[in-house]
C-alpha positions in Angstrom: -31.4 38.4 -3.7 -31.5 42.2 -2.7 -31.2 45.1 -5.1 -27.5 45.8 -3.8 -26.7 42.1 -4.8 -27.9 42.8 -8.2 -26.2 46.1 -8.6 -23.0 44.2 -7.6 -23.3 41.3 -10.1 -20.3 40.9 -12.4 -21.7 40.5 -15.7 -19.5 38.5 -18.6 -20.0 40.1 -22.1 -18.5 38.5 -25.1 -19.8 41.1 -27.3 -21.0 38.6 -29.8 -24.4 38.4 -31.7 -26.1 35.1 -31.1 -28.9 35.2 -33.5 -29.0 36.9 -37.0 -32.1 38.3 -38.5 -33.6 35.9 -41.1 -33.8 37.4 -44.9 -35.4 39.2 -46.0 -35.8 40.9 -42.5 -33.4 43.5 -41.3 -34.2 43.1 -37.8 -34.7 40.4 -35.1 -35.7 42.4 -31.9 -37.1 42.2 -28.5 -36.2 38.7 -27.2 -38.0 37.0 -24.3 -37.1 33.5 -23.1 -37.7 30.5 -21.3 -35.4 28.3 -19.2 -35.0 24.3 -20.1 -36.7 23.5 -16.9 -39.9 25.6 -18.1 -40.3 24.0 -21.5 -41.8 20.7 -22.5 -38.8 19.4 -24.3 -36.1 20.5 -21.8 -34.6 23.1 -24.2 -34.2 26.9 -23.9 -36.8 28.8 -25.8 -36.8 32.3 -27.1 -39.3 34.5 -29.0 -38.4 37.5 -31.0 -39.8 39.5 -33.8 -38.7 40.3 -37.4 -40.5 43.0 -39.8 -43.2 40.4 -40.6 -44.2 38.7 -37.3 -42.8 36.7 -34.1 -40.7 33.7 -34.4 -39.8 31.0 -32.1 -36.1 29.7 -31.8 -34.7 26.8 -29.4 -31.4 25.9 -28.1 -29.8 23.1 -26.1 -27.3 25.6 -24.5 -28.6 29.1 -24.7 -25.9 30.2 -27.1 -26.8 28.1 -30.4 -30.2 29.0 -31.7 -32.4 27.1 -34.1 -35.1 29.1 -35.9 -38.3 27.1 -35.3 -40.6 29.2 -37.8 -43.2 31.7 -37.4 -45.6 31.9 -34.6 -47.6 35.1 -35.3 -47.9 37.5 -38.4 -48.5 41.1 -37.9 -46.9 40.9 -34.2 -43.8 42.2 -32.3 -42.5 42.8 -29.0 -43.2 39.3 -27.5 -43.1 38.4 -23.7 -43.7 34.9 -22.6 -44.0 33.4 -19.4 -45.4 30.1 -17.9 -48.6 31.0 -16.0 -50.9 28.5 -14.1 -50.0 25.5 -16.3 -49.8 27.0 -19.8 -47.8 29.5 -21.8 -49.0 33.1 -22.1 -47.3 34.9 -25.2 -48.5 38.6 -24.9 -47.3 41.0 -27.7 -48.3 44.0 -30.0 -50.4 43.7 -32.9 -50.3 45.9 -35.5 -52.1 46.3 -39.0 -50.9 43.9 -41.7 -47.5 44.7 -43.1 -47.6 47.8 -40.9 -43.4 47.5 -40.2 -42.5 47.3 -44.1 -44.8 50.3 -44.8 -42.7 52.2 -42.6 -39.9 52.4 -45.3 -42.3 54.6 -47.4 -41.8 58.4 -47.6 -45.0 59.3 -46.0 -45.8 56.6 -43.5 -49.1 55.6 -42.5 -50.0 56.3 -39.1 -49.6 53.6 -36.6 -52.3 51.5 -34.9 -52.0 48.6 -32.5 -52.8 46.9 -29.4 -51.8 44.7 -27.0 -53.0 40.9 -27.2 -52.1 37.3 -25.9 -52.3 34.0 -27.0 -52.0 30.7 -25.0 -50.1 27.3 -25.5 -49.6 24.1 -23.8 -46.6 23.1 -26.1 -45.0 26.0 -27.4 -45.9 25.2 -30.7 -49.6 25.2 -31.2 -51.3 28.6 -30.0 -54.9 29.8 -29.3 -56.6 32.3 -31.3 -55.1 35.7 -29.9 -57.3 37.8 -27.6 -57.1 41.4 -26.6 -55.1 42.4 -23.4 -54.8 46.1 -23.5 -56.3 48.8 -26.2 -54.8 52.0 -27.0 -58.0 53.9 -25.8 -56.6 56.4 -23.6 -55.3 59.9 -24.2 -51.5 59.4 -23.5 -51.3 56.4 -26.2 -52.1 58.8 -28.9 -50.3 61.4 -31.0 -52.1 63.2 -33.6 -49.6 63.0 -36.1 -48.1 59.5 -35.6 -51.0 57.3 -34.6 -51.9 55.4 -31.3 -49.7 52.7 -30.0 -49.4 50.3 -26.9 -46.4 48.1 -26.8 -43.6 46.2 -24.9 -45.8 44.2 -22.5 -44.2 43.1 -19.5 -46.7 40.9 -17.0 -45.5 40.5 -13.5 -47.4 39.2 -10.4 -48.2 41.2 -7.6 -49.6 40.5 -4.0 -52.8 41.4 -5.2 -53.0 40.3 -8.7 -51.2 41.0 -11.8 -49.5 44.2 -13.2 -49.0 44.9 -16.8 -46.2 47.4 -17.8 -45.9 48.5 -21.0 -45.0 51.4 -23.5 -47.2 53.7 -25.0 -47.5 56.6 -27.8 -44.8 57.3 -30.3 -41.9 59.9 -31.0 -39.9 60.2 -34.3 -36.4 59.7 -34.0 -35.0 61.9 -36.9 -31.7 60.1 -37.6 -33.2 56.8 -37.9 -36.4 57.7 -39.9 -38.7 55.6 -37.6 -40.6 56.0 -34.4 -40.2 54.5 -30.9 -42.2 54.5 -27.7 -42.5 58.0 -25.8 -44.2 56.7 -22.5 -44.1 53.9 -19.9 -47.1 53.1 -17.8 -48.9 50.1 -16.2 -52.2 48.6 -15.6 -53.5 46.1 -13.0 -55.9 43.3 -13.1 -56.8 40.3 -10.8 -55.9 37.9 -13.4 -53.1 37.6 -15.7 -55.4 37.7 -18.8 -57.0 41.0 -17.9 -58.7 42.9 -18.4 -56.4 45.6 -18.1 -57.1 49.5 -17.9 -54.3 51.7 -18.1 -53.5 54.2 -15.3 -54.6 57.8 -16.0 -51.0 59.1 -16.5 -47.6 57.4 -17.3 -45.3 56.5 -15.0 -41.9 57.0 -16.8 -41.6 59.8 -19.7 -38.8 61.4 -21.6 -37.3 64.2 -19.4 -36.6 67.6 -20.2 -33.1 67.5 -18.7 -31.5 65.9 -15.9 -33.0 68.1 -13.2 -36.1 68.7 -15.0 -38.5 65.8 -15.3 -41.7 66.1 -17.6 -44.4 68.0 -15.7 -47.3 65.5 -14.9 -45.7 62.3 -15.1 -45.7 59.9 -12.0 -42.1 58.6 -11.2 -40.3 60.2 -14.2 -36.5 59.3 -14.7 -34.0 62.0 -15.3 -32.0 62.1 -18.6 -29.2 59.4 -18.9 -27.0 61.9 -20.9 -24.7 64.2 -18.9 -23.7 66.3 -21.8 -27.0 67.9 -22.9 -29.7 66.3 -21.2 -31.6 65.3 -24.6 -34.0 62.3 -23.6 -36.0 61.5 -26.7 -38.3 58.5 -25.5 -39.0 56.3 -22.5 -38.4 53.0 -24.8 -39.4 49.8 -22.9 -39.0 48.3 -19.6 -38.8 44.7 -17.9 -39.8 44.8 -14.3 -39.0 41.9 -11.7 -39.3 41.9 -7.7 -36.2 41.1 -5.4 -36.1 40.6 -1.7 -36.2 44.4 -0.9 -37.9 45.9 -3.7 -38.2 46.1 -7.1 -35.8 46.5 -10.3 -36.7 47.7 -13.9 -34.4 47.4 -16.9 -35.2 50.6 -19.0 -33.8 51.1 -22.6 -34.1 54.9 -22.8 -33.5 56.7 -26.0 -31.5 59.9 -25.9 -29.1 62.0 -27.8 -25.2 61.8 -27.5 -22.9 64.5 -27.3 -22.6 64.6 -30.9 -26.4 64.8 -31.3 -27.0 61.4 -32.6 -29.7 59.1 -31.1 -28.7 56.3 -28.9 -30.3 53.6 -26.8 -28.8 51.9 -23.6 -30.1 49.8 -20.6 -30.3 51.5 -17.4 -31.2 50.2 -13.9 -34.1 51.5 -12.1 -35.3 50.8 -8.5 -38.5 50.9 -6.6 -39.9 50.4 -3.3 -43.3 49.8 -4.1 -43.0 48.4 -7.6 -44.8 51.7 -9.2 -42.8 54.6 -8.5 -39.3 54.1 -10.2 -35.8 56.0 -9.8 -32.3 55.7 -11.2 -30.5 52.9 -9.3 -27.2 54.2 -10.6 -26.1 56.5 -13.4 -24.2 54.3 -15.4 -25.7 52.1 -18.0 -25.7 48.2 -17.6 -25.2 47.9 -21.3 -24.4 50.4 -23.8 -23.7 50.9 -27.6 -20.0 50.1 -28.3 -18.9 48.6 -31.8 -19.5 46.4 -34.6 -23.2 44.9 -34.3 -24.3 47.3 -31.6 -22.6 50.3 -32.6 -25.6 52.6 -32.5 -28.4 51.3 -30.1 -28.8 48.5 -27.4 -32.6 48.0 -27.0 -35.2 46.0 -25.4 -34.0 43.1 -23.1 -35.3 40.0 -21.1 -33.6 39.4 -17.6 -34.1 36.2 -15.5 -32.4 34.4 -12.8 -32.1 30.5 -13.7 -33.0 28.6 -10.4 -31.0 25.7 -11.6 -27.5 27.4 -11.6 -28.4 30.7 -10.0 -27.0 32.6 -12.8 -28.7 35.6 -14.3 -29.4 35.8 -18.0 -30.0 39.0 -19.9 -31.1 38.3 -23.7 -31.2 41.7 -25.8 -31.2 43.2 -29.4 -29.0 45.8 -30.7 -28.6 47.9 -33.9 -25.5 48.7 -36.0 -26.5 51.7 -37.7 -29.0 54.6 -37.7 -31.4 55.2 -40.7 -33.8 52.6 -41.3 -32.5 51.3 -44.4 -29.0 50.9 -43.3 -29.1 49.5 -39.8 -29.7 45.7 -38.9 -30.6 44.2 -35.4 -29.5 41.0 -34.0 -29.7 39.2 -30.6 -27.1 38.7 -27.9 -26.7 38.1 -24.4 -24.9 38.7 -21.2 -24.6 36.4 -18.1 -23.9 37.1 -14.5 -22.6 33.9 -12.8 -23.6 33.2 -8.9 -21.2 34.0 -6.7 
C-alpha cells in the first residue's frame, strides 16, 4: 500500500464507544492492540490505562471487549507488539498514585521514564526494565517536571526506532498537562539501550507559517482560525511502500479558545522528517462521548482481511474532574 492509497481509504465510523472506563477511574486511554492471529488464544487483545495502571482486554470480534484485569500499576500509555517470538509491552512508568494526585490544587512535579516488560502468553509478564530515561534537556520543564511518554517502537532497515513524547505543557481549561514535544531514538535491538536525539522532531508551532525555531520537521498548526497549537501530543508511525505515515493527536485551541485534540495524518520520505499529509483531520471531536478531545490511537492493517483498524480514546469534557475518556474505533475495509 502507498501513502496515496492510505489517504484514499474510506473509513467507517459508527461513533460508538466500545470500552468504558472501569470505576473508580474516570479514564480509559491510549489503546494498543493485537490481532487474533498474533495472540496465543486467537482473540483480539487490547491494552489501555486507567488512573491506576494498564489493563488488558480481550475480544472475539474486536467490538465487544472483556476486562482481563490489571497488568501493571503506576503505568500508562501502553504500546504492545509481538517481537522475536515474544510480546513486548512498552509504557510510561510514573511514581505511585501520580495520576490521582494531579487532582490536588497544587500538583506535584511529574517524573516518568519509559520501560518495557516481556511475555510469552500476555498473562505473565517479566519484571519491567528501563527503555528510555528523561535525562535530556528537552524532556524537562522547570515547573512541571520531567516526562517521556507515548512509546511507539518500529523496525527500520538498520535496527529499531523509538518514537515518543517528551516534556509537558499545561492545558488551562483541562487543568492537566499534555506532551509538549515528539522525538525519536534509535538502537540496534528493540530493548535498547535508546538515547534521545539532541532535538525533538515535532513541537507546538507558533502559527501555521511560523514553526518553532530549532525543531526538526515541525508541523504547522492544524487550526486555521488562530494558529494556536498547544502541544505535540503523541504519534504512531508505520511504514508503507513509498514512505512513512504518522498519526498525531495535536493539541490546539479552536476558534472559541477551547483546547482540542484531533488525529492528523503526517507523511515522511525517510521516516524521520514529517510533514502534513493533508490539512483535514482523520478524526476530530464531534458530539457525545468524544465532544471535546480525540486523543492517542493505534492503527494497523490486518493481513487476514486487508482492512485497517484504528482504536483511539476520546474525552467528553474539559476540566479534569468533569470529563470521562472511553475507547472506540474506526475501520477502513479493503477495496
